[in-house]
Each structure stands twice: as C-alpha cells, then as structure tokens.
C-alpha positions in Angstrom: -0.1 0.0 0.0 1.2 3.5 -0.8 1.0 6.0 1.9 -1.0 8.9 0.6 0.9 11.3 2.7 3.9 10.5 0.6 2.3 11.8 -2.5 -0.1 14.5 -1.6 1.0 17.7 0.3 -1.4 19.7 2.1 -1.0 23.5 3.0 -1.6 24.9 6.2 -4.9 26.6 5.2 -6.3 23.3 4.3 -5.8 21.5 7.7 -9.4 22.1 8.9 -10.7 20.7 5.5 -8.5 17.8 5.9 -9.7 17.0 9.3 -13.3 17.0 8.2 -12.6 14.7 5.3 -11.2 12.4 7.4 -13.9 12.6 9.9 -16.4 11.9 7.2 -14.6 8.9 5.6 -16.4 5.7 6.0 -14.8 2.4 5.5 -16.7 0.2 3.0 -15.4 -3.5 2.5 -17.2 -3.7 -0.7 -15.6 -0.7 -2.4 -13.9 -1.9 -5.5 -10.7 0.0 -5.0 -10.5 -1.2 -1.3 -10.8 -4.8 -2.7 -8.3 -4.2 -5.6 -5.5 -2.5 -3.5 -6.2 -4.5 -0.2 -6.5 -1.8 2.0 -7.2 -3.6 5.3 -6.9 -1.0 7.9 -9.4 1.9 7.6 -8.7 5.3 9.6 -11.1 4.5 12.6 -9.7 6.2 15.2 -8.5 9.7 16.5 -4.8 8.3 17.0 -4.4 7.1 13.4 -6.0 10.2 12.2 -3.6 12.3 14.1 -0.8 10.3 12.7 -2.1 11.1 9.1 -2.6 14.8 10.1 0.9 15.1 11.6 2.6 13.4 8.4 0.6 16.0 6.4 1.5 19.0 8.3 5.1 17.8 8.2 4.8 17.6 4.4 3.9 21.3 4.5 7.4 22.3 5.6 9.5 22.9 2.7 13.0 21.6 3.5 15.9 23.5 1.6 17.5 20.9 -0.7 21.2 21.2 -1.1 22.4 22.3 -4.7 24.1 19.8 -6.8 27.4 20.5 -8.5 25.3 21.0 -11.6 23.2 23.7 -10.2 26.1 25.4 -8.5 28.1 25.5 -11.8 25.0 27.1 -13.5 24.7 29.6 -10.7 28.4 30.3 -11.0 28.1 30.7 -14.8 25.2 32.8 -14.6 27.0 35.2 -12.0 30.1 35.5 -14.5 27.9 36.4 -17.5 26.0 38.9 -15.4 29.4 40.5 -14.4 30.6 40.7 -17.9 27.3 42.1 -19.0 27.5 44.8 -16.1 31.1 45.4 -17.3 30.2 46.1 -20.8 27.3 48.4 -19.9 28.8 50.3 -17.1 32.4 50.5 -18.0 33.4 49.6 -21.7 30.3 51.4 -23.2 31.4 54.6 -21.8 34.9 54.3 -23.4 35.5 51.0 -25.3 39.2 52.2 -26.6 40.2 52.7 -23.1 39.6 49.1 -22.2 40.5 47.5 -25.6 43.2 45.2 -24.3 40.9 43.8 -21.8 38.2 43.3 -24.5 40.7 41.3 -26.6 41.8 39.2 -23.6 38.2 38.4 -22.8 37.4 37.5 -26.5 40.4 35.3 -26.8 39.4 33.4 -23.6 35.8 33.1 -24.5 34.3 33.6 -28.2 30.9 34.2 -26.6 32.1 37.8 -25.6 31.8 38.8 -29.2 28.1 38.4 -28.8 27.8 40.1 -25.5 29.7 43.1 -26.9 27.2 43.3 -29.7 24.1 43.0 -27.2 25.5 45.5 -24.4 27.3 48.2 -26.4 25.6 51.2 -28.0 25.9 51.6 -31.8 28.3 54.5 -31.1 30.5 52.4 -29.1 30.5 49.6 -31.4 31.4 51.9 -34.3 34.4 53.2 -32.2 35.4 49.6 -31.5 35.5 48.7 -35.2 37.1 51.9 -36.5 39.8 51.2 -33.7 40.5 47.6 -34.9 40.7 48.8 -38.3 43.2 51.6 -37.7 45.4 49.6 -35.3 48.2 47.6 -37.1 49.3 45.4 -34.1 46.1 43.6 -33.3 46.6 39.9 -32.4 45.9 37.9 -35.4 43.9 35.2 -33.5 41.6 38.1 -32.3 41.3 39.5 -35.7 40.2 36.3 -37.2 37.6 35.7 -34.6 36.4 39.2 -34.9 35.7 38.6 -38.6 34.3 35.2 -38.2 32.2 35.6 -34.9 31.6 39.4 -34.5 31.0 41.0 -37.9 28.4 38.5 -39.3 26.2 38.8 -36.0 26.8 42.8 -36.0 25.5 43.0 -39.7 22.3 41.0 -38.6 21.6 43.5 -35.9 22.7 46.7 -37.8 21.6 47.6 -41.1 22.8 50.9 -41.5 25.2 53.1 -43.5 28.0 52.0 -41.2 27.6 48.5 -42.4 28.9 49.5 -45.9 31.5 51.4 -44.2 32.8 48.6 -42.4 33.1 46.4 -45.5 34.9 49.0 -47.3 37.3 49.6 -44.5 37.8 45.9 -43.9 38.7 45.1 -47.5 41.2 47.8 -47.3 42.8 47.1 -44.0 42.6 43.1 -43.6 42.4 41.6 -47.2 42.8 38.0 -45.9 40.4 38.1 -43.2 37.9 40.1 -45.5 38.0 37.3 -48.1 36.7 34.8 -45.6 34.2 37.4 -44.3 32.6 37.8 -47.8 32.1 33.9 -48.1 30.5 33.8 -44.7 28.0 36.6 -45.9 27.4 35.1 -49.1 26.1 32.2 -47.3 24.0 34.1 -44.6 20.3 34.3 -45.6 19.8 36.8 -42.9 22.4 39.3 -44.2 20.6 41.8 -46.3 21.5 41.5 -50.0 21.3 45.4 -50.6 24.3 45.8 -48.4 26.5 43.5 -50.6 25.0 45.2 -53.9 26.0 48.6 -52.5 29.7 47.3 -51.6 30.0 45.7 -55.0 29.3 49.0 -56.7 32.4 50.4 -54.9 34.8 47.8 -56.3 37.1 48.4 -59.2 37.3 45.9 -62.2 40.2 43.9 -60.8 38.2 43.6 -57.5 35.3 42.5 -59.1 37.0 40.0 -61.0 38.5 38.6 -57.7 34.9 38.7 -56.0 33.1 36.7 -58.5 36.1 34.2 -59.0 35.8 33.6 -55.2 32.1 32.9 -55.7 32.9 30.3 -58.5 35.7 28.7 -56.6 33.7 28.5 -53.4 30.5 27.3 -55.5 27.7 28.6 -52.9 24.4 26.7 -52.8 21.6 27.5 -55.3 19.6 29.0 -52.5 22.3 31.5 -51.6 23.1 32.3 -55.3 19.5 33.1 -55.7 19.2 35.2 -52.6 22.5 37.2 -53.9 21.5 36.9 -57.6 21.4 40.5 -58.4 24.6 41.3 -56.6 26.2 38.5 -58.6 24.8 39.8 -61.7 26.3 43.3 -61.2 29.7 41.8 -60.8 29.4 39.5 -63.6 28.2 42.2 -66.1 31.5 44.1 -65.6 34.1 41.5 -64.9 36.4 39.5 -67.1 34.4 36.5 -68.4 36.9 33.7 -68.6 35.9 30.0 -69.2 35.8 29.2 -65.6 33.5 32.1 -64.8 31.2 31.3 -67.9 30.9 27.5 -67.0 30.0 28.4 -63.5 27.4 31.0 -64.3 25.7 28.4 -66.8 25.7 25.7 -64.2 23.7 28.0 -61.8 21.5 29.3 -64.4 20.6 25.9 -65.4 20.0 24.6 -62.0 17.9 27.6 -61.2 15.9 27.5 -64.3 12.6 26.0 -62.9 12.3 28.3 -59.8 13.3 31.3 -61.8 11.0 31.1 -64.7 9.3 34.3 -64.1 12.1 36.1 -62.4 13.1 39.2 -64.3 16.5 39.5 -62.6 17.1 35.8 -63.7 15.9 36.8 -67.2 18.4 39.8 -67.3 21.2 37.6 -66.2 20.5 35.0 -68.8 20.4 37.6 -71.5 23.5 39.1 -70.5 25.2 35.6 -70.4 23.9 34.9 -73.8 25.3 38.2 -75.2 28.8 37.3 -73.7 28.5 33.7 -74.8 31.1 32.7 -77.4 30.9 28.9 -77.1 28.5 27.4 -79.6 28.7 23.9 -77.9 26.3 25.4 -75.2 23.6 26.4 -77.7 21.4 23.4 -77.1 21.5 23.9 -73.3 20.7 27.9 -73.7 17.9 27.2 -76.0 16.2 25.0 -73.4 16.8 27.7 -70.7 15.2 30.5 -72.9 12.3 28.2 -73.9 11.6 27.5 -70.1 11.7 31.1 -69.3 8.7 33.4 -69.1 9.5 36.9 -68.1 9.8 39.9 -70.4 13.4 39.1 -71.2 12.3 36.0 -73.0 12.2 37.7 -76.3 15.5 39.6 -76.2 17.0 36.2 -75.2 15.5 34.6 -78.3 17.0 37.4 -80.3 20.3 37.3 -78.8 20.4 33.6 -79.3 19.9 34.0 -83.0 22.9 36.1 -83.2 25.3 33.6 -82.1 23.7 30.6 -84.0 
C-alpha cells in the first residue's frame, strides 16, 4: 500500500478541511478500489487520524534541498555572465578604446564575449570599437580572425545602417585575407541583407570585381544563396572579365535555377547578359532550353540574342 501522505502535500490553510474529510470518511469493504488494493486497516480512531494529520503537516514544511554540483556550476556561470554584462554596459560602453586590451583578452578566452559586445554596447561604441580595430596595426591575429568570423556576421544582422557598408569598405582595405573569408560567410548568410552587398560591389574596381566573382565560383555557394544574392552576382558578372571558368560556373547555376526562376526578371536579365557574352556554340542546346523555359519579359530579347550567335 502506498502511503498517501508521501504523495499529497497539504497546505496549512487546508488543515481544517483535511480533518473534516477524514472524519467523514467511511470504510466500505465492498468498495472495488479497497478490494483491488487490499486496504485492510481503515482510519477509524483519533490516534490514526492524528498520525496522518501530523504527516500531512510535516509535508507542508519545505526543506531546503542542497544544490547539486550542476546547479552550483550553473549559478556560477550565470554570475560570471552577469558580471561581464555589467562590465560592458557600465564600463566599456562609456569608453571602449580605454578597455580595448581587456576586450581582446576576454574575447580570446571566450568567443561568446563577441555576442556580449554586440548586445550590450551602444551603436556609437560599436562603431568606435570597429574603427579602432581597422586603424590599429598590431592587433593580435587570433583576435582579428575571430572578430571577422564571430563578431561582424552577427553585427550585420543587428545593424542595417550606412555603417555596415563603411565596415565592408574599411575591412577590405585593412585586412584583405580576413575580409575574403568574411565575404564567403556573408554570401552564405540568408539573414544578411543582400542590398548591403549590392552597394558594396558597386564600390569595387574591375580587378576587385573579378576577384569577387572568382571567389564565388571557386567556393560554389548553394543554389539558395546564389538566388538570394542573384542581383549582386549579376552586377559583378556584367562588368568582370568572363573567362571560361566564370562562364561555365554561371551557366551551371542558371541551369540549376531555371525552374524556380521561370518568371524572375532578374534571372531573365542575367540569362540575357550571359547569352550576349557567350562565344561557345557548344552550349547552344542548353541555352535554347533555358530560354524556352523562361517566361519573363526578357524571353524575347534572349531569343534574339541566341539567333545572333547561331
């Protein structure tokens, strides 16, 4: 038999009601539940009722359970995080440059600090911090690589302002190697606004545009992300040097996206530009199928452009 007092807990305010329920209870040997669970001793005297009542009242006293090691670790972790948040909000935000060495030290120790910076520093302080990193020549390489990998992608999701474009331009000028890695991250980031990359591409010279689209072809981004950045890639392709590697890559992507872009005017514009720059007649059959499947306003110009290279 399971002792009910080990299951149910009664509040102090329910004591009187509990006593009335016990007093009103009648033992019935024919009750199917009594027969099933073989409850042989009914509560019939005041002594037994008092025992049950005492047990119930004891259960009302909430004993403090000692913290487990896991609980203590979680509390300690939360305390450290709160201290870090307070440090950023109250100290660093007022003058991030005065605490730059401390920021670098904390970031190298724990990469989650990059997110704390973004969450707890004001836009003005974040701008100061970024500009300082761009203008400082002796920044630790390990910190710099993590800054481009963990900080800037998250920052761009939060801030869609003119400063985002400014960061891209300065990053390209100051840290070419890390910037190339950042571009690949952004090209594969669906939450990154494509218009920022469009504006950035417009600032590139011809050599830089060639490098940009070559990186895209070498990395071979997914069809989903190619479509997300379709207009940005088109802008770059239109002006770049179109070698065989670039042409083959663009044709592959245009073929793979043909079905989902059958009415997309940006796709149609891209297809038209590709045909106008195509010198390889071996791809005519593929191009004819792409044009036949397309249904935007660029279908007719594509047909005319195809007829000129047959």
